[in-house]
C-alpha positions in Angstrom: 15.7 -70.5 -32.7 13.5 -67.6 -34.4 12.9 -66.0 -31.2 16.5 -66.1 -30.4 17.3 -64.9 -33.5 15.0 -62.0 -33.4 16.8 -60.9 -30.0 19.8 -61.1 -31.6 18.9 -59.0 -34.1 16.7 -56.1 -32.2 19.9 -55.8 -30.1 21.7 -54.9 -33.9 24.9 -56.7 -32.8 26.4 -55.4 -36.3 26.0 -51.6 -34.8 28.7 -53.2 -32.3 31.3 -52.0 -34.9 30.9 -48.3 -33.7 32.3 -49.2 -30.7 35.4 -50.1 -32.0 36.4 -46.1 -31.9 37.0 -47.1 -28.3 40.4 -48.7 -29.3 41.7 -45.6 -31.4 43.5 -43.4 -28.4 45.6 -46.9 -27.3 45.9 -47.3 -31.1 47.4 -43.7 -31.8 49.3 -44.1 -28.3 51.2 -47.2 -29.7 49.6 -49.0 -26.5 47.5 -51.5 -28.5 50.1 -54.4 -28.5 50.1 -54.4 -24.3 48.3 -57.3 -22.7 46.6 -55.0 -19.8 45.5 -52.3 -22.6 44.0 -54.8 -24.3 42.3 -56.4 -21.4 40.8 -52.8 -20.1 39.4 -52.3 -24.0 38.1 -55.4 -24.2 36.1 -55.4 -20.9 35.2 -51.4 -22.1 33.8 -52.8 -25.1 31.8 -55.6 -24.4 30.3 -53.1 -21.5 29.7 -50.2 -23.5 28.3 -52.5 -26.4 25.8 -53.7 -24.0 24.9 -50.6 -22.7 24.5 -49.6 -26.3 22.0 -52.3 -27.1 20.1 -51.3 -24.6 19.4 -48.0 -25.7 18.7 -49.3 -29.4 16.1 -51.3 -27.7 15.1 -48.5 -25.8 14.8 -46.4 -29.6 12.7 -49.3 -31.1 10.2 -49.4 -28.5 9.5 -46.0 -29.0 9.4 -46.2 -32.6 7.0 -49.4 -33.2 4.2 -47.1 -34.6 6.3 -45.1 -37.0 8.2 -48.1 -37.9 5.3 -50.2 -39.0 5.0 -47.9 -41.6 8.3 -47.4 -43.3 9.4 -49.7 -45.9 12.0 -51.4 -44.5 11.9 -50.5 -40.1 8.6 -52.2 -40.4 10.6 -55.5 -40.9 12.3 -55.1 -37.3 11.4 -57.5 -34.2 9.2 -55.3 -32.4 7.6 -53.6 -35.2 6.7 -56.7 -37.1 5.3 -58.2 -33.5 8.1 -61.0 -33.5 9.1 -59.5 -29.9 7.1 -58.1 -27.5 7.0 -55.1 -25.5 7.5 -56.7 -22.4 10.5 -59.3 -23.9 12.0 -55.9 -25.1 11.6 -54.3 -21.6 13.6 -57.6 -20.0 16.3 -57.1 -22.5 16.7 -53.8 -21.5 16.7 -54.7 -17.9 19.4 -57.7 -18.8 21.5 -55.4 -21.3 21.8 -52.8 -18.7 22.6 -55.4 -15.7 25.6 -57.1 -17.8 26.7 -53.4 -19.1 27.0 -52.7 -15.1 28.6 -55.9 -14.5 31.4 -55.3 -16.7 32.1 -52.0 -16.0 32.2 -52.8 -12.0 34.4 -55.6 -13.0 36.7 -53.0 -15.1 36.7 -50.8 -11.4 36.9 -47.5 -13.2 34.7 -44.6 -11.6 35.6 -42.6 -14.8 34.4 -45.1 -17.4 31.4 -45.7 -15.4 30.5 -42.3 -15.4 30.8 -41.7 -19.0 28.9 -44.6 -19.7 26.6 -42.9 -17.5 26.3 -39.9 -19.7 26.3 -41.7 -22.8 23.1 -43.5 -21.6 21.1 -40.3 -20.3 22.3 -38.5 -23.4 20.9 -41.0 -25.4 17.4 -41.8 -23.2 17.0 -37.6 -23.8 18.2 -38.2 -27.6 15.7 -40.9 -27.8 12.7 -39.2 -25.7 12.8 -36.3 -27.6 16.0 -34.4 -29.1 16.3 -36.8 -31.9 13.0 -34.7 -33.1 15.0 -31.5 -33.3 16.7 -30.8 -36.5 20.8 -30.6 -36.1 20.9 -31.3 -32.7 19.9 -34.8 -33.5 23.1 -35.2 -35.6 25.6 -33.4 -33.0 24.0 -35.8 -30.1 24.8 -38.5 -32.6 28.6 -37.2 -33.1 28.8 -36.4 -29.3 28.3 -40.4 -28.9 31.7 -40.7 -31.0 33.1 -38.5 -28.7 31.8 -40.1 -25.8 33.4 -43.4 -27.0 37.0 -42.3 -27.8 36.8 -40.7 -24.4 36.0 -44.0 -22.5 38.4 -45.6 -24.6 41.3 -42.9 -23.4 40.1 -43.6 -19.2 39.9 -46.8 -19.9 43.6 -47.0 -20.6 44.8 -44.2 -19.0 45.5 -42.4 -22.4 45.8 -38.6 -23.3 43.5 -37.5 -25.9 45.2 -35.4 -28.3 43.1 -32.2 -29.4 43.0 -33.5 -33.1 41.5 -37.1 -32.2 38.4 -35.4 -30.7 38.1 -33.0 -33.5 38.6 -35.4 -36.1 35.9 -38.0 -34.4 33.5 -35.1 -34.0 33.5 -34.0 -37.6 33.5 -37.4 -39.1 30.9 -38.5 -37.0 29.1 -35.6 -38.1 29.9 -36.4 -41.8 28.3 -39.6 -42.0 25.1 -38.4 -39.7 24.3 -35.8 -42.5 25.0 -38.4 -45.2 22.2 -40.4 -43.0 20.1 -37.5 -43.0 20.1 -37.1 -46.9 19.3 -40.3 -46.9 16.1 -39.9 -45.5 15.3 -36.8 -47.1 15.7 -38.7 -50.6 13.5 -41.4 -49.3 10.8 -38.6 -48.2 10.8 -36.7 -51.2 10.3 -39.7 -53.2 7.5 -41.2 -51.2 6.3 -38.6 -49.2 6.5 -40.7 -46.3 8.5 -39.2 -43.2 11.6 -41.4 -42.0 11.6 -39.3 -38.8 10.0 -36.1 -37.4 12.5 -33.9 -37.9 12.8 -34.1 -42.0 11.5 -30.6 -42.6 14.4 -29.3 -40.8 16.5 -30.5 -43.9 16.6 -30.6 -47.4 18.8 -31.6 -50.5 20.5 -28.3 -50.8 21.7 -27.8 -47.2 22.5 -31.4 -46.8 24.6 -31.3 -49.9 26.3 -28.2 -48.8 26.7 -29.5 -45.1 28.4 -32.8 -46.4 30.5 -30.9 -48.8 31.5 -28.7 -45.4 32.1 -31.9 -43.3 33.9 -33.8 -46.0 36.4 -30.8 -46.0 36.8 -30.8 -42.4 37.8 -34.3 -42.1 40.3 -34.3 -45.0 42.0 -30.9 -43.6 41.9 -31.8 -39.7 43.6 -35.5 -41.0 46.0 -33.9 -42.6 47.1 -30.9 -40.0 47.1 -33.8 -37.3 49.9 -35.6 -39.7 51.8 -32.6 -40.5 51.5 -31.1 -37.1 54.9 -31.1 -34.8 53.8 -32.8 -32.2 52.7 -35.7 -34.3 55.9 -35.6 -36.6 58.3 -36.1 -33.3 56.3 -38.6 -32.1 55.4 -40.9 -35.6 58.1 -39.5 -37.6 57.5 -37.4 -40.7 56.1 -40.3 -43.0 52.4 -40.1 -41.0 51.3 -37.5 -43.8 51.2 -40.8 -46.0 48.2 -42.4 -44.3 45.9 -39.0 -46.0 45.9 -41.0 -48.8 43.4 -43.8 -47.7 41.4 -41.0 -45.6 41.1 -38.7 -48.8 39.9 -42.0 -50.8 37.7 -42.9 -48.0 36.0 -39.6 -48.0 35.5 -39.6 -51.3 33.9 -43.0 -51.9 31.7 -42.2 -49.2 30.7 -39.1 -51.0 30.3 -41.4 -54.3 27.9 -43.4 -52.1 26.1 -41.1 -50.9 25.5 -38.7 -53.9 26.4 -41.3 -56.8 25.0 -44.6 -56.0 22.7 -43.0 -52.7 23.2 -46.1 -50.1 24.3 -43.8 -47.1 21.1 -44.8 -44.8 23.2 -46.7 -42.7 26.9 -45.9 -41.7 27.6 -49.3 -40.0 26.0 -51.5 -43.4 28.0 -49.4 -46.1 31.2 -50.1 -44.0 30.1 -53.9 -43.4 28.8 -54.6 -47.3 31.5 -52.0 -49.3 34.3 -54.6 -50.3 35.8 -51.2 -51.7 35.3 -49.2 -48.6 36.9 -52.1 -46.4 40.0 -52.3 -48.3 40.7 -48.5 -48.0 40.1 -48.7 -44.4 42.4 -52.0 -44.2 44.8 -49.9 -45.8 45.2 -47.1 -43.6 44.9 -49.3 -40.6 48.2 -51.2 -41.8 49.7 -48.0 -43.3 49.8 -46.6 -39.8 50.7 -49.5 -38.2 53.8 -49.8 -40.2 54.7 -46.0 -39.6 54.2 -46.0 -35.5 54.7 -49.0 -34.6 57.0 -50.6 -37.1 58.6 -47.0 -37.8 59.3 -47.5 -41.6 
């Protein structure tokens, strides 16, 4: 049982929440209540999650030595020795087989191509590119864009330029907040959480985070008030911007005041205020675009 628990920790199931971005294109296109769409998205989500977990295991295998000296990462299954490298390799192969099987069942070639691009990008990122400052956060953001692209292809949904831009700037905002946490830890302990840490400092990150936070809000408001959206969903869509602005402000508070932005997934799963804001946005958007309130 302890070994199974270590395996589950290694594949980082809580991180699968990131893959919910796959559902966004269908949600915005009013398709989320269609049975065939749910089926396609369900398979895509499962297959992509298996693929992402294989990447997580691969990343942990390459980072074993650096994780051993990290105050929290040293407790990861591979770094702590609870899972051996051979077992890690076995998990990677198994996860890739499962992901491939799911995508074959789905039968969408374009989805397979996007999944392949994601895999190649993350292999390169893990081996080398994550050590290059700025490029690292851009590739993280690109990963989220690939998630909505694969969701759009899985459901044959056209993606507007707004959803792509908003996803990119939101992901950059979260990635920069995470880097700020790394730099803060380095300043306090002198231990580098990653090799590219010298490419960042608090002044630069504070400005960059503020820029991206502004871009998120501006892009979303422009999306809500654009003629295309108003004609399609109605003029009340702008009301949902209340939750977006509040959510961005809350995350800025967590980053600058409470300094707990190290893991966006953990923050979302543990912060009740942020969860309420997200739920409020989902409900308000659902009421406006699905029920035409």
